[in-house]
N, C-alpha and C positions, 0 to 999 in steps of 0.2 A: 587510535586505529577503530574506524565505526565497526558494530557488529556485524556489518556487511562488507566484507573483503572480497572484490573482486580479481579474480584473474583468469587468463584466459589457458587450460590445460593445451599444448600442442605435441606435436607428433616427435620433437625432440627433446632429448634430455636436458634438463634446464632446472635452475633451483626457485624456490617461492620467491627470496629477493629479488632475483631477475623480472620476473613478472610485475612487483607492486610498483605502479605509477609514483612517479620521481613527485612529492610535494610542491616544487615550485614549479614544473610543468602543468600541474593542476593548475595551480593559481593563475598561470600565463592562460589557461584555457580558459578559464572562467571571464577571464578580464577580454581576450581577444577575440575569443568564440573557437571556433572547433578548428583544431590544429592535429596534423596528422605526424606524430613523433616515433621514434626509434629509440627503443629501450635496450640496450645487449643482446641482438639478433631477433629481440621479439617486435614485429610491426603491429599497430594499432593505430587506430583513429578514435581520439575521445573529446568528449566535452565534459566539462562540470559546471552546474550552477547551481539556483534554489529556486524552489515555487515549493506550494502546499504547505509553509513553514518547515521545508524540513530541505536536505541538501539532495540534490539531482547528480547523477552520474549516468551517461551512455557511453558507451563503447562498441565500436565494432571492427572486424577483420576491416583493413581498407580497400575500398574498390579500387579499378583498374585506374582511375583517374583521383590525382588528390583532391582536386577543386569536386570531383562527383561524392568523396567521403566528407569532404566540407559541408555540401550542400544536405545531404541525408542528411548529417549529424544536427545541422540547422535547423531544417523542416522539421526534425522530430520535437526541437528543443523549443520550436514556436506554438508546435501541438499543445506541448506540454504547458508553455505560457497560455496558449489560447484558452484552455480547457480551467485554468485557474481562474481567469476573468469571468469564464461563462458560469462558473459552479460557485463561484461568491455569495451566498446569502443575503447579502447586503448590498451588493455592486449594483451601479444604475447602467445593468449591461443588455443591449437589446436581446431578447429571445431566451435571455439567462434564468438563472436560480431564484436572482434578485426579482426580475421582474415577473416571475410566478409569484412569489411571497406577497409581495404587493397588489397582485392581484387573487387574492385570496377570497373567496367568496363571492368572486364575480364572475364567474362560469368558465367557461373553455380558454386557453391561453396559445397562441402559437409557438412553439419553442424552436430552438436549436434543434438537429435531428440526434447531433450528442447527447445535449442533455436528457432529450425525450429516453434513447437508448439507456443511459447512465440510469435515469430513476425507475426505466421500468426493471433493470437489473436488481438495481436495490431493493424495489419493491418484493421482488419473488423472495429475497432476504427477511424481509419483514414478515411476510406468508409462511415461510418453513420455518424459524424462529418463533412464530405466534408472539411477535412485537415486540421480543427479545432486543432485536438490532434493524433497524431501517431507514427511510429516507425521509423521513418526518420528523426527527427528534430536534427540529431545531427551536421551538421552546423550551425544551428542556433542557439542552444544550447552554441555551444563554441565558437559564435563570440559574446553570451553575457556573456562569461564567467563565465558558470556554473559549469565546474570542475576545473578550475583555472582562477583567476582574471584578466581582460585587461584594456589598458587603457583607453577606452572609448569606447561608443559607436560606431556599423560599419557603415561604410558611405552608402548613400543611394543605391549605384551599389554595394557595397557588400551585402547590405542587402535583394534587391532584388535577387540576383542569390542563397543568403541562401535558401528565401522563394521556388525559383523555383526547387531548390534541395530536399525540404522536400514532393512534389508531391506523392500522394499516388502510382501513377502508375510506381513508378522510383526503387520498391522493385517487385521481384515476388516470392512467397514461394510454392516450388513444395514439398509438403508431400511425395508424394509416389516414387519418386527418392531421397528424403531427401537431397536436394539441395535448395539453394537460389539464386538470383541472383540480384546485386544490381547494376544500374546504375553509370556511372564516372560521379564524383562531389558532388555525395550522399553521406551519411554517416548515418548507422544505432546508435539509439539509447533509450533505452528501460525506459528511464525516464521517471516516470508516468505510468507505467506500471510492472516494474521488482519487486518491492517490494509485488506486490499482487499477482504477478505468484508465487514465492520464496514461499509466505504464502501457497498457494494453494498447493503444492508440498509438503510442510514440514508437512501439514496435511495429506495429501496421506501417507506420509511415517509412520508417527502416527497409523495411522487408519490401515495399513498393520502390523504393529507390534502389533494390537490386542487392542490398547486406545480405551475406548468407549466413552470417555467424555475428551475433553481438549481446550485449547486457544493457538493460534499463533499469535505475536504482530510483526511486523516491522516498526517499527516510526509509522503513521500515518494511516497504516491499521490492521486491525486485523479481524482473524476468530474463529468461535465458533463449535464446534460437541458435540453432548449432544445425544447419541443415547439409554441411559437409561431411561426407562420410569419414573422414580421416580427422576429424574432429572430435575428441570424445566427451567434451564438455566443456562447462566453465565448473569452477571452486567457488564453493562459497561457505561463508564462515558467518554463524550466528553465535551471537554472545548477550546470553541475557542478563547475567550478574557479572560483571569483571570486578574485581581478579581472581572470581572461583572457576578454575579451568575445568572444574565437575560439569558445569553449565554451561560449554562453549561446544556448538554444534557445526561438523563440518560435513558438508555434502556435496556431490557431483553432481549438478544438472544439465540437461541439453536441451529439452524444448518443454522447459516447464518453470514457473512460477514458484516463489517461497513467500510468506509473509511475518514476521513474528509482532505480537503485540506483550510488552512488556513492562513493570512497572518502573523499570530503568528509564533515568534522563537521560539521552545519547543524543551525539552531534548531528546525530541521523533523522532524531524525532523530540523537538525541544517542548511541543505543545503539551499545555498541561491545562487542568480546571482549577481556577486562583478564587478562593474563598477568604475574603478578608485576611489576604496575604500568606495564605497556607496554599499549597499544592498537592490536585491530586491527579490520580491516573484520568486521562481525558477520554473515558468511556464509562456508557450508564447503560444498565439495563432498562429499557425505555418501558420496561411494565412497570416497575417498582420508582423509577427514578432516582434511586441512589447512586451516590458513587461506590466503587469496588475497592476490595481488599483482601481477599482471599487468595488469590491466584499473583505466580509471580511471572510467568510468560504461557502464551500459547504459541505455536510454531504450527504451519499448516503448509504442504507441497500439493499445488493443485495444477493445472491444464493453463490458465488465464490468472494474470494479478489481480482483478475483481474478486476471481472466486477466492482466491489462496487470500486475500485482506479480508472482504467481507465474512469470511468462514473464521478467520482467526478474531476477528473482532467478535462475531456473536457467538466462539467458543469460550472467550474471556469473560464476557457477561452472563452467559447461562454456568447453571453449576456444573461438576465436572459428568454427573449421571446422565443429565439432559443430554449436555453438547455430545458424548460418546454416542448415545442412542440415535441424535440425529443425523451428525454427521455418518453414521452408517449406514442411514437409509438413502445416501446420495451416488449416482452412479455417474460416473466411475469413481469409486470410493476416494476420495484424498488422503493423504497420509497426515497426519495428525500427531502434536504431543503437548501434554499440558505440565506446567512444572505447579504443581498445587500447593497453598501455604506462602507464606513468606518469611519462612526462616532461611538460614544460611544454606541449606541441605535439603531442599523442599522435596516432596514426594513427586514422584514421575509417572504418568500413565500416560499411554501411546496406543496407536493405530495404525499399523503400516508401516509405520518408522522404522523398524528394522531393515525392512525392504527395502530402503532408498539405498544406493551408493555412497559410500563414505572416503575420505582421505583423510591422511595424518602428513605432518610434516614431513616425513620420512617415506612413505610410499609414493608420494607427489616427486621428488628428487628423485627416485627410483625407477618411475614408468619410463615406458620405451620413447 
């Protein structure tokens, strides 16, 4: 089971098992395209796939016509696939991140509006975190083997240069003129942001198609929406270090996003830093350029997926005191939780987490 298990809560009495999509149906959906299915009295339209090196799941309450449901899901999946190509830092994709990296030091470059907006939002995180996490860490991540394995850690000289290349001031995003300017020697990479932005865009496409309730997941980030009053929300399960049940979080969300960054490698998040055959958690503090190892997980619930995911990564790479201070300055204040240390029972620290609505297998069955 993934760390994020999706189910919709309905007004009728039902069981958790009745809402869990059947594995064969999911496999057929990923091969054949969006399918409208019916499982034990619960209608939903969904499609599964793969993008951004992670599992993708999109689900909505069906629209009035089966073809409308299929078209809405297909459009959302196309949006995710387009963004995956657009955000590839190495791809020869017109007006994408790869084009900007090749144009580093050559002045402004016109980009796709979606790429510009994603870079703008990620740059805000860079400034807020004072360079801990941002969109200009491409040289650092390449040095540590994010997208292809390297033979060993970077030398101190190369590491210093990579850290300098990740400074927030080395990228300028000009939305009115639809251009971005990247300084020579720097490299943009939306790792730690791209999945969240793609989830938000997929939700937008679903809502534009008329969907009133749905779920979009890419790996370790998910966003749900439910505009119908009779729908109490969507059930979300977060599992940081299975099989330790004490570290499973069960939330009920309605119009929110949640993201988890964890040391655990799962079927929803397979990317790692690979150095001389050894795997590391795939995030770096861009101020020090060093891999991380003092946390088990961070969880964030926010209004949008890019905010939830970007903040979850930023809190993971910062120390807990710094993270608590900075997250407390955000408005509206997100709900956050840290599992500190790498032991079997890590220390917990949270802000606003206790105020979130929770579920258990027993109260879900009993819900009217």
